[in-house]
C-alpha positions in Angstrom: 284.1 181.3 203.5 287.7 181.7 204.3 289.7 180.3 207.3 286.6 178.7 208.8 284.6 182.0 208.7 281.7 183.2 206.6 282.6 186.5 205.0 279.8 188.9 204.3 280.0 191.9 202.0 278.0 194.7 200.6 279.0 197.1 197.9 277.7 200.0 195.8 280.9 200.3 193.9 283.1 201.5 196.8 283.2 200.0 200.2 283.9 202.5 202.9 286.0 201.7 206.0 283.1 201.8 208.5 281.1 199.4 206.2 284.0 197.0 206.1 284.4 197.1 209.9 280.7 196.5 210.4 280.6 193.5 208.1 283.7 192.0 209.7 282.1 192.4 213.1 278.9 190.8 211.9 280.7 187.8 210.3 282.4 187.0 213.6 278.9 186.8 215.3 277.4 184.5 212.6 277.1 180.8 213.3 276.9 178.2 210.6 277.4 174.6 210.0 278.1 172.5 207.0 275.3 170.4 205.6 275.8 167.3 203.6 273.1 166.7 201.0 272.7 163.4 199.1 273.6 164.1 195.4 270.5 162.2 194.2 268.3 164.8 195.9 269.8 167.7 194.0 267.8 168.9 190.9 269.4 170.9 188.1 267.4 173.8 186.7 268.3 175.8 183.7 267.7 179.6 183.9 268.2 182.5 181.4 271.1 184.7 182.5 273.8 187.1 181.5 277.3 185.5 181.3 280.5 187.4 181.6 284.1 186.7 180.6 287.2 188.9 180.9 288.5 190.9 178.0 292.1 191.7 177.2 294.0 194.5 178.9 294.4 197.5 176.6 297.1 200.1 177.0 297.6 199.7 180.7 293.8 199.9 181.5 292.4 197.3 183.8 290.6 194.5 181.9 286.9 194.8 181.5 284.2 192.1 181.1 282.2 191.2 178.1 278.6 189.9 178.4 276.4 187.6 176.5 272.9 186.2 177.1 272.7 182.5 177.7 271.4 179.7 180.0 272.9 178.8 183.3 272.6 175.6 185.3 271.8 176.0 189.0 271.6 173.3 191.7 268.3 173.2 193.6 267.6 171.3 196.8 263.8 171.1 196.9 263.6 169.7 200.4 265.0 172.8 202.0 264.0 175.1 199.0 267.6 176.3 198.5 269.4 177.3 195.3 273.2 176.7 194.9 275.0 178.6 192.2 277.6 176.7 190.2 279.7 179.7 189.1 282.4 181.6 191.0 280.4 184.8 191.1 276.6 184.6 191.1 274.5 187.8 191.1 270.8 187.6 191.8 269.3 190.6 190.1 266.3 192.3 191.9 266.0 194.9 189.1 266.7 198.6 189.1 270.4 198.0 189.9 269.7 196.0 193.1 271.4 192.6 193.5 272.9 190.2 195.8 276.2 188.6 194.8 277.6 185.3 196.2 281.3 184.7 195.5 282.2 181.0 195.8 285.7 179.6 196.1 285.7 178.3 192.5 283.5 177.4 189.5 281.7 174.1 189.6 280.9 174.2 185.9 283.2 174.5 183.0 281.1 176.8 180.8 282.9 178.3 177.8 281.5 181.0 175.5 282.7 183.0 172.5 281.9 186.7 172.2 282.7 189.3 169.5 283.9 192.6 171.1 281.1 195.2 170.6 283.6 198.0 169.7 286.6 196.2 168.2 284.5 193.9 166.0 287.6 192.0 164.7 288.4 190.9 168.3 286.8 187.6 169.3 287.1 186.3 172.8 286.7 182.8 174.1 286.7 182.2 177.8 285.4 180.3 180.8 282.4 181.9 182.4 283.0 182.7 186.0 280.4 185.4 186.5 276.7 185.1 185.9 273.7 187.4 186.6 270.3 185.8 187.0 266.9 187.5 187.4 265.0 186.7 190.6 261.9 186.1 188.4 263.7 183.3 186.6 264.4 181.4 189.8 261.0 182.0 191.3 259.4 180.1 188.4 261.0 176.9 189.7 260.8 177.4 193.4 257.9 177.8 195.8 257.7 181.6 195.3 260.6 182.0 197.7 263.9 180.3 198.2 267.1 180.2 200.2 270.6 180.8 198.8 273.6 178.6 199.6 277.2 178.1 198.6 278.8 174.7 197.8 282.0 174.0 199.8 282.9 170.6 198.3 281.3 167.7 196.6 282.0 164.0 196.2 280.4 161.3 194.2 277.6 160.8 196.8 277.2 164.1 198.7 277.3 167.8 198.3 278.7 169.7 201.3 277.3 173.2 201.5 276.6 176.3 203.7 273.3 178.1 203.7 274.1 181.8 203.2 270.5 183.2 203.2 267.4 181.4 204.2 264.1 181.6 202.3 262.7 183.9 205.0 265.6 186.2 204.6 265.1 186.5 200.8 261.3 186.8 201.3 261.9 189.8 203.6 264.2 191.3 201.1 261.6 190.9 198.3 258.9 192.4 200.5 261.1 195.3 201.4 261.9 196.0 197.8 258.2 195.6 197.0 258.9 193.2 194.2 256.0 191.4 192.6 256.5 187.7 192.1 255.0 185.1 189.8 253.8 183.1 192.8 252.4 185.3 195.7 253.5 182.9 198.4 254.5 185.6 200.8 
């Protein structure tokens, strides 16, 4: 969200001008409101993931990212069946290269990893994880076979202020459309 607006995006590597205009138009029509959730009703679930950190810039080339398998902590609000990522960039992997990515204003977790470069084996990188990729099957194990996706705007000692990005019916429809099998056939 930026300037009081929810920004929506879609990308297959390159966003064309007509796609950008369509999403800008759609984001103006969306309505949303902040929800305040009591902190004690938030559960933390740990899910296998791929974590990414930036690598150094070599010879004028743009910096790449290095990946490592690990575990990620995700907030789960069972009452509304909504998952909230705690990392700046959270990709929900539907398999076969299909994913939804939620980009939040900042990291909520200070997760640091150390990775040895796969090509330059003497190079060792330590960095804060800001990008994670989680399999949909990993989350479905903890939820009711479907779930919503939200983004945390702010948090205090007592409450978490958030916006629901996709409802559980939206993700259920996406799963049906992609013909994905789930561990819990709740659809």
